[in-house]
C-alpha positions in Angstrom: -10.0 61.2 96.5 -8.0 58.2 97.7 -5.5 56.7 95.2 -6.2 53.0 94.4 -4.5 50.5 92.2 -6.1 47.6 90.5 -3.4 45.4 88.6 -4.2 42.0 86.9 -1.0 41.7 84.8 1.2 38.7 85.1 4.8 38.7 85.8 5.8 38.0 82.2 3.9 40.6 80.0 2.3 39.2 76.9 1.6 41.1 73.6 -2.0 42.3 73.1 -3.8 40.3 70.4 -5.2 42.4 67.6 -8.4 40.6 67.4 -9.6 41.6 70.8 -8.8 42.5 74.4 -9.1 39.1 76.1 -5.3 39.3 77.0 -5.3 43.0 78.1 -4.3 43.5 81.6 -5.3 47.0 83.2 -3.6 48.9 86.0 -6.3 51.5 87.1 -5.0 54.4 89.2 -7.5 57.1 90.3 -5.7 60.5 90.8 -7.4 63.6 92.5 -10.5 64.8 90.9 -13.0 67.2 92.4 -16.3 68.7 91.4 -17.6 65.9 89.2 -21.1 64.8 89.2 -20.3 61.4 90.5 -18.4 62.9 93.5 -21.6 64.7 94.6 -23.7 61.6 94.2 -25.0 59.6 97.2 -24.6 55.9 96.5 -27.7 53.8 97.5 -26.4 50.2 97.7 -28.1 47.0 98.4 -27.0 47.5 102.1 -29.7 50.1 102.3 -32.3 47.6 101.2 -35.2 47.2 103.5 -37.7 45.2 101.4 -37.9 43.6 98.0 -40.9 42.3 96.1 -40.8 40.6 92.6 -44.0 40.1 90.6 -43.3 37.9 87.6 -45.7 37.8 84.6 -45.7 35.5 81.5 -43.8 36.7 78.4 -40.5 37.9 79.9 -41.9 40.7 82.1 -41.5 41.5 85.9 -42.4 44.2 88.2 -39.7 45.0 90.8 -40.4 47.0 94.0 -37.3 47.8 95.8 -37.3 49.7 99.1 -34.2 51.4 100.5 -33.4 53.6 103.3 -32.0 57.1 102.3 -31.0 60.3 104.0 -31.5 63.5 102.0 -30.3 67.1 102.3 -32.5 70.0 101.9 -32.4 71.2 98.2 -31.1 69.1 95.2 -29.9 65.6 95.8 -28.4 63.0 93.4 -29.2 59.4 94.4 -27.2 56.7 92.5 -29.5 53.8 93.1 -27.1 50.9 92.3 -27.7 47.3 91.2 -31.0 47.7 89.3 -31.8 45.2 86.6 -29.7 45.3 83.4 -33.0 44.8 81.5 -34.8 47.7 83.4 -37.3 49.7 81.3 -36.3 53.1 82.6 -39.5 54.9 81.3 -41.5 52.7 83.7 -39.5 53.7 86.9 -41.7 55.0 89.8 -40.3 56.5 92.9 -42.6 56.5 96.0 -41.9 57.8 99.5 -43.4 54.9 101.4 -42.3 56.2 104.9 -44.1 59.5 104.2 -41.3 61.3 106.0 -39.8 63.0 102.9 -41.2 65.9 100.9 -39.5 65.6 97.6 -39.9 66.1 93.9 -38.3 64.0 91.2 -36.4 66.3 88.7 -34.6 63.8 86.3 -33.5 60.3 86.2 -30.7 58.5 84.1 -30.1 54.9 83.7 -26.3 54.3 83.4 -25.8 50.9 81.7 -22.5 51.4 80.2 -20.5 49.2 82.6 -16.8 49.3 83.5 -14.8 46.7 81.5 -11.4 46.7 80.1 -12.8 47.4 76.6 -15.3 50.0 77.5 -12.6 51.9 79.5 -10.1 51.7 76.6 -12.7 53.1 74.3 -13.4 56.1 76.6 -9.7 56.9 76.2 -9.8 57.4 72.4 -7.5 60.5 71.7 -6.4 60.6 75.3 -3.1 59.7 77.0 -2.4 56.5 79.0 0.7 55.2 80.6 2.3 52.0 79.3 4.0 50.0 82.1 6.5 47.4 81.3 8.5 44.9 83.6 11.5 43.2 82.3 12.8 39.9 83.6 15.0 41.5 86.2 11.8 43.2 87.7 12.5 46.7 86.5 9.6 48.8 85.6 9.5 51.3 82.9 6.7 53.8 82.1 6.0 55.4 78.8 3.1 57.8 77.7 1.2 56.9 74.7 -2.1 58.2 73.0 -4.9 55.8 72.2 -5.6 56.2 68.4 -8.1 53.4 67.8 -9.9 50.5 69.5 -11.5 48.4 67.0 -10.3 44.9 66.3 -7.3 45.8 68.6 -5.6 48.7 70.2 -3.4 51.2 68.3 -1.2 53.5 70.4 0.9 56.5 69.3 4.2 57.2 71.2 6.4 60.1 70.7 8.6 58.3 68.0 6.3 55.5 66.7 2.9 53.8 66.3 2.4 50.3 67.8 -0.5 47.9 67.2 0.6 45.3 69.8 0.9 45.9 73.6 3.7 44.5 75.7 3.0 45.3 79.3 -0.2 46.8 80.8 -2.0 50.1 80.8 -2.5 52.7 83.5 -5.3 55.2 83.3 -5.5 58.5 85.3 -9.2 58.1 86.3 -12.5 56.4 85.4 -14.9 58.4 83.3 -18.0 59.4 85.2 -20.2 57.8 82.6 -18.8 54.3 83.4 -20.4 52.3 86.2 -19.3 49.1 87.8 -23.0 48.2 88.2 -26.2 49.1 86.4 -27.3 52.3 88.1 -30.3 54.5 88.1 -29.4 58.1 89.0 -32.3 60.0 90.5 -32.0 63.8 90.6 -34.4 65.1 93.1 -35.3 68.0 95.3 -36.1 67.8 99.0 -37.9 70.7 100.7 -36.2 69.7 103.9 -33.5 67.4 105.2 -34.5 64.1 106.7 -34.4 60.2 106.7 -37.0 58.0 105.3 -37.6 55.0 103.0 -38.1 55.1 99.3 -39.5 52.5 97.0 -38.3 52.1 93.4 -40.7 50.3 91.2 -40.0 49.4 87.6 -40.7 46.9 84.9 -38.0 44.6 83.5 -37.2 41.8 81.2 -35.1 38.8 81.8 -37.5 37.2 84.5 -39.8 34.4 83.6 -42.0 31.5 85.1 -43.7 28.6 84.0 -45.6 25.8 85.7 -44.7 22.1 85.5 -46.8 19.3 86.7 -45.9 15.6 87.6 -48.8 13.1 87.7 -48.2 9.6 89.3 -51.0 7.2 88.2 -52.5 4.8 90.7 -52.3 1.1 89.8 -56.0 0.9 89.0 -55.8 3.9 86.6 -58.7 5.5 88.5 -56.7 8.3 90.2 -53.5 10.1 90.3 -51.2 12.1 92.6 -50.7 15.4 91.0 -47.9 17.6 92.1 -47.2 21.2 90.5 -44.0 23.1 90.4 -43.3 26.7 89.5 -40.0 27.2 87.7 -38.5 30.6 88.0 -35.7 31.7 85.6 -33.5 34.9 86.1 -31.6 36.2 83.4 -31.9 39.9 84.2 -28.4 40.5 85.1 -28.7 40.8 88.9 -29.8 38.8 91.9 -32.8 39.3 94.0 -32.2 38.3 97.6 -34.9 37.5 100.2 -37.6 38.7 97.8 -41.2 38.3 98.2 -42.2 36.7 94.9 -45.6 36.8 93.3 -46.6 35.2 90.0 -49.3 36.4 87.7 -51.1 33.8 85.4 -52.8 35.2 82.3 -51.8 37.2 79.3 -51.2 40.9 80.3 -51.3 43.2 77.1 -48.1 45.0 76.5 -47.4 47.9 74.1 -44.6 46.9 71.8 -43.1 50.4 71.7 -42.0 52.4 74.6 -44.3 51.9 77.7 -45.7 55.0 79.4 -44.9 56.0 83.0 -47.2 54.0 85.3 -49.6 55.9 87.6 -48.8 55.9 91.3 -50.6 53.0 93.0 -50.7 51.5 96.5 -48.4 48.6 97.2 -49.8 45.2 96.8 -50.6 43.4 100.1 -48.4 40.3 100.8 -50.2 37.1 101.5 -49.6 35.5 104.8 -47.2 32.5 104.8 -48.6 29.1 103.8 -47.4 25.7 102.9 -48.3 26.2 99.2 -48.5 29.5 97.3 -51.6 31.5 98.1 -53.9 32.1 95.1 -56.2 35.0 94.5 -58.0 36.7 91.6 -56.3 40.0 90.2 -58.5 41.7 87.7 -58.8 39.2 84.7 -55.7 37.2 85.9 -54.8 35.0 89.0 -52.1 35.9 91.4 -49.9 33.4 93.2 -47.8 34.5 96.2 -45.0 32.3 97.4 -45.2 31.5 101.1 -41.8 32.8 102.1 -39.1 35.2 100.8 -36.5 33.5 98.5 -33.4 34.2 96.7 -33.4 34.4 92.8 -30.0 34.5 91.7 -28.7 35.7 88.3 -28.6 32.9 85.7 -30.4 30.6 88.0 -33.5 28.3 87.6 -35.4 27.7 90.8 -38.3 25.4 91.4 -41.0 26.1 94.2 -43.9 23.8 95.1 -47.2 25.1 93.6 -49.8 22.5 94.6 -50.2 18.8 95.8 -53.3 16.9 95.1 -53.3 13.3 96.2 -55.8 10.7 94.6 -57.4 13.1 92.1 -59.9 11.1 90.1 -59.0 10.5 86.4 -60.6 9.1 83.2 -58.4 7.2 80.8 -59.6 6.8 77.2 -58.7 5.5 73.8 -59.8 8.1 71.1 -59.9 8.0 67.3 -60.8 11.1 65.3 -62.1 11.6 61.9 -62.0 14.8 59.7 -64.9 16.8 58.2 -63.4 16.7 54.6 -64.2 13.1 54.2 -67.9 13.8 53.9 -67.6 16.1 51.0 -65.8 14.1 48.4 -65.5 10.4 47.2 -62.4 8.6 48.3 -60.6 5.9 46.2 -57.8 5.2 48.8 -59.4 2.2 50.4 -58.4 1.5 53.9 -56.8 4.4 55.9 -55.1 3.7 59.1 -55.9 6.2 62.0 -54.0 6.7 65.1 -55.6 5.6 68.3 -54.7 8.3 71.0 -54.2 7.4 74.7 -55.7 10.2 76.7 -56.1 11.1 80.3 -58.7 13.6 81.7 -59.6 15.1 84.9 -61.8 17.8 86.2 -60.3 20.7 88.2 -62.9 20.8 91.0 -62.8 21.3 94.8 -61.9 18.2 96.8 -59.0 17.2 94.7 -57.6 20.2 93.0 -59.8 23.3 92.9 -57.3 26.1 92.2 -56.9 27.9 88.8 -54.1 26.0 87.1 -51.4 28.1 85.4 -50.4 27.1 81.8 -47.7 24.4 81.7 -46.7 20.7 80.9 -48.0 17.8 82.6 -45.7 14.7 82.8 -47.3 11.4 83.6 -45.7 8.4 85.2 -47.1 4.9 85.8 -45.8 2.0 87.8 -44.6 -1.2 86.2 -45.1 -4.7 87.5 -42.0 -4.2 89.8 -43.3 -1.0 91.3 -41.0 1.3 89.3 -42.3 4.5 87.9 -42.1 4.8 84.1 -42.7 7.8 81.9 -45.9 7.2 79.8 -46.3 10.7 78.2 -46.8 14.4 78.5 -49.0 17.2 77.2 -49.3 20.9 77.7 -52.3 22.5 79.3 -53.5 26.2 79.0 -54.5 28.4 81.9 -57.3 26.3 83.4 -59.9 27.8 85.8 -61.8 25.8 88.4 -64.4 23.2 87.4 -63.0 22.9 83.9 -62.0 19.5 82.2 -58.4 19.1 81.4 -57.5 16.3 78.6 -54.1 15.1 78.1 -52.9 13.2 75.1 -50.2 10.9 76.4 -49.4 9.1 73.0 -50.7 6.5 70.6 -51.7 2.9 71.6 -49.3 0.2 70.5 -51.8 -2.7 70.8 -55.1 -1.0 69.7 -55.3 -0.1 66.0 -57.9 1.5 63.8 -58.6 1.8 60.1 -61.6 3.1 58.1 -62.8 3.4 54.5 -65.6 5.1 52.7 -68.1 2.5 51.5 -70.3 4.8 49.5 -70.7 8.4 48.3 -73.3 10.2 46.3 -74.4 13.7 45.6 -78.0 14.4 46.5 -78.3 17.9 44.9 -77.2 21.6 44.7 -75.4 23.6 42.0 -73.2 25.8 44.0 -70.7 25.4 46.9 -73.4 26.7 49.3 -76.3 24.4 48.7 -74.6 21.0 48.1 -76.0 17.9 49.8 -74.1 14.6 50.1 -74.5 11.3 51.6 -71.4 9.2 52.7 -71.0 5.9 54.3 -68.1 4.7 56.4 -66.8 1.5 57.9 -64.2 1.4 60.7 -62.4 -1.6 61.9 -60.8 -1.6 65.4 -58.4 -4.3 66.6 -57.3 -5.2 70.1 -54.1 -7.1 70.8 -54.5 -6.7 74.6 -55.4 -9.6 76.8 -58.3 -7.6 78.3 -61.2 -5.8 76.4 -61.1 -2.1 75.8 -63.5 0.7 74.9 -62.5 3.0 72.0 -64.2 6.4 71.6 -64.7 7.3 67.9 -65.1 11.0 67.4 -66.3 12.2 64.0 -66.4 15.9 62.9 -69.1 16.5 60.4 -69.7 19.8 58.3 -72.7 21.8 57.8 -76.2 20.5 58.6 -75.9 16.7 59.3 -77.7 13.7 60.4 -76.7 10.1 60.9 -79.3 8.2 58.8 -78.0 4.6 59.5 -75.6 3.2 62.0 -74.5 -0.1 63.5 -74.7 1.3 67.1 -76.2 4.6 68.5 -74.2 7.8 68.4 -74.1 10.7 70.7 -74.1 14.2 69.5 -71.4 16.0 71.6 -71.6 19.4 69.9 -73.1 20.8 66.8 -70.4 19.3 64.7 -69.3 16.3 66.7 -70.7 12.6 66.7 -69.3 9.9 68.9 -69.5 6.2 69.5 -68.3 4.2 72.3 -67.1 0.9 70.8 -66.4 -2.1 72.9 -63.5 -4.4 71.4 -63.0 -7.7 72.9 -59.6 -9.0 74.1 -57.4 -10.3 71.2 -60.3 -9.5 68.9 -61.8 -6.8 66.7 -65.0 -4.9 66.3 -66.4 -3.0 63.3 -68.4 0.3 63.3 -70.6 1.4 60.4 -72.5 4.5 59.7 -74.1 6.5 57.0 -74.3 10.4 57.2 -76.2 13.0 55.2 -74.8 16.5 55.1 -76.0 19.8 53.6 -74.4 23.2 53.2 
């Protein structure tokens, strides 16, 4: 083995702080060593990589499929598959001979994640001898042997005639312990029936990778349509970079066992979608799969955005909405007028012709242009995974100029002696005011409990569901309108 030296000490040595190792400078010298397991390994680096695919799920989960070219000898081989994810789940690793040129059997696999650092190297030398090298102002170097007694809040060294807790100079180590790695490494111990060259694919699950969808809606001046653009935001905190990776995204909730996950069964590789302007979408079991159109780099500790969709002039419906609660129909109120928020909402249908692809869960941010043509932020809301032909409704905020208040005008119990056979009759009045210079329509949506009917009302209602009644109330410009109704409910 060649002798190398790595020195990071400064010209003027400083004492080692007892609270840590931030100021420790290491001189690493590797002397001759033979017969170790690491010497017999074949390093499989990124330079051997032939293909890389990353499938990212929701909830901090990703599937890595890493293909590398290898050359095996007949008999037992130890492959050090370097630069795997720091957050790999080793129990999910699956090795596959995609070239079908190698006849091999996997005997053992070990994930080495104890990485080489000044602190980890020093800890490995507890009870062992190191060299302390000092340089004086004249440039003269002296070397003294010492035994490492402790490495806790600082280093304690034992010399022939003393014990010191502060280090002046730097340390030299005779070798690197074989269980320390400079990169996270999966060591594969396998047996090949014959020598040969081929391509292996290592697949494994890992944490540290996530994705989310973000949408930006630009409202048209007539508020009848919008331009909707979707972005996929990828975040990589797995500890390594994925370069020129074919990236796929799975939308949906994949069930995960919280304890150790079992080894996955061997399965064929997933076909890659042809390049396209936007990600290609397809069904995958009970989920939806989006394939990015071209390979991309996902660097460690990086957030990347990729275009997901572009839907110009998608039809929308804007609405002002007031909601009531079911509890108001089962008790007498003495509060008088109660102010209710008037929500400003925007809805659209995810249908072909404007959108028409399943929308992943994410946040929609909405902008509208002011009188000068400048885009202004008017609200945001989150959406769940939305299949085709479903209606999406966004709450953008509360109206400033349109207000609502209501009060209970009468209440009486009609009968019943238990909580399960009560019957009530409640009457309400709602006042809507509009300070805008143009008329508005406000939707009043009431939730009613049990078996109900509207027995009297100032304008007809619509039964939207078994527990929902709604009214469309026209409110004039700079004016007000009053809605009155009486409901009878039974349990």
